[in-house]
C-alpha positions as CSV (number, residue, x, y, z in Angstrom):
1,M,98.2,106.3,84.4
2,N,96.8,109.9,84.1
3,Q,93.5,108.6,84.0
4,F,94.0,106.8,87.3
5,L,95.1,109.7,88.9
6,I,92.3,111.7,87.9
7,N,89.8,109.1,89.3
8,F,91.5,109.2,92.6
9,S,91.6,112.8,92.8
10,G,88.2,113.9,91.5
11,G,85.8,110.9,91.5
12,F,87.0,108.1,93.5
13,L,87.7,109.9,96.9
14,Y,85.1,112.3,97.8
15,F,85.5,114.5,101.0
16,P,82.2,116.6,101.6
17,K,82.4,120.2,102.9
18,D,79.4,119.5,105.1
19,K,80.9,117.0,107.7
20,S,77.3,116.0,108.8
21,L,77.2,113.6,105.9
22,Y,79.9,111.4,107.7
23,L,77.2,110.8,110.6
24,P,75.2,108.0,108.6
25,A,78.4,106.4,107.9
26,A,79.7,106.5,111.5
27,I,76.3,105.1,113.0
28,E,76.4,102.2,110.3
29,F,80.0,101.5,111.3
30,L,79.4,101.4,114.9
31,I,76.4,99.1,114.5
32,L,78.4,96.7,112.4
33,I,81.1,96.8,114.8
34,I,78.6,95.8,117.6
35,I,77.1,93.1,115.6
36,V,80.7,91.7,114.9
37,F,81.6,91.7,118.6
38,A,78.1,90.1,119.5
39,T,79.0,87.4,116.9
40,F,82.5,86.8,118.1
41,Y,81.2,86.6,121.7
42,L,78.5,84.3,120.6
43,F,80.9,82.0,118.8
44,R,83.4,82.0,121.8
45,R,80.5,80.9,124.2
46,I,79.4,78.1,121.8
47,S,83.0,76.9,121.1
48,A,83.4,76.7,125.0
49,R,80.2,74.4,125.6
50,Q,81.4,72.3,122.8
51,A,84.7,71.9,124.4
52,E,83.3,71.1,127.8
53,K,81.0,68.5,126.0
54,A,84.0,67.0,124.2
55,Q,86.2,66.7,127.4
56,H,83.2,65.0,129.2
57,L,82.9,62.6,126.5
58,E,86.7,61.9,126.4
59,M,86.8,61.1,130.1
60,R,83.7,59.0,129.7
61,A,85.4,57.2,127.0
62,L,88.7,56.7,128.8
63,Q,86.9,55.6,131.9
64,E,85.0,52.9,130.1
65,R,88.1,51.8,128.4
66,D,89.9,51.6,131.7
67,E,86.8,49.6,133.0
68,R,86.8,47.1,129.9
69,M,90.9,46.6,130.3
70,A,90.3,45.8,134.2
71,K,87.8,43.3,133.4
72,E,90.1,41.7,130.7
73,N,93.0,41.6,133.0
74,A,90.8,40.1,135.8
75,R,90.0,37.3,133.5
76,K,93.4,36.4,132.5
């Protein structure tokens, strides 16, 4: 347990006195956040297009089914 506390207080957590060392990490974090939001936006656009295509195919299938049912009922 003491080794665990020593690792946390001295080696694992490092807070530099020179705060300019945080700048590269902040820039990298900002770049990654932008990439994440761009990817999320891209997935949403692709998903919306696929949903529109699926809805179009469903409407076409239902229309063809209705036409086929009408032809079958007309024969009887």
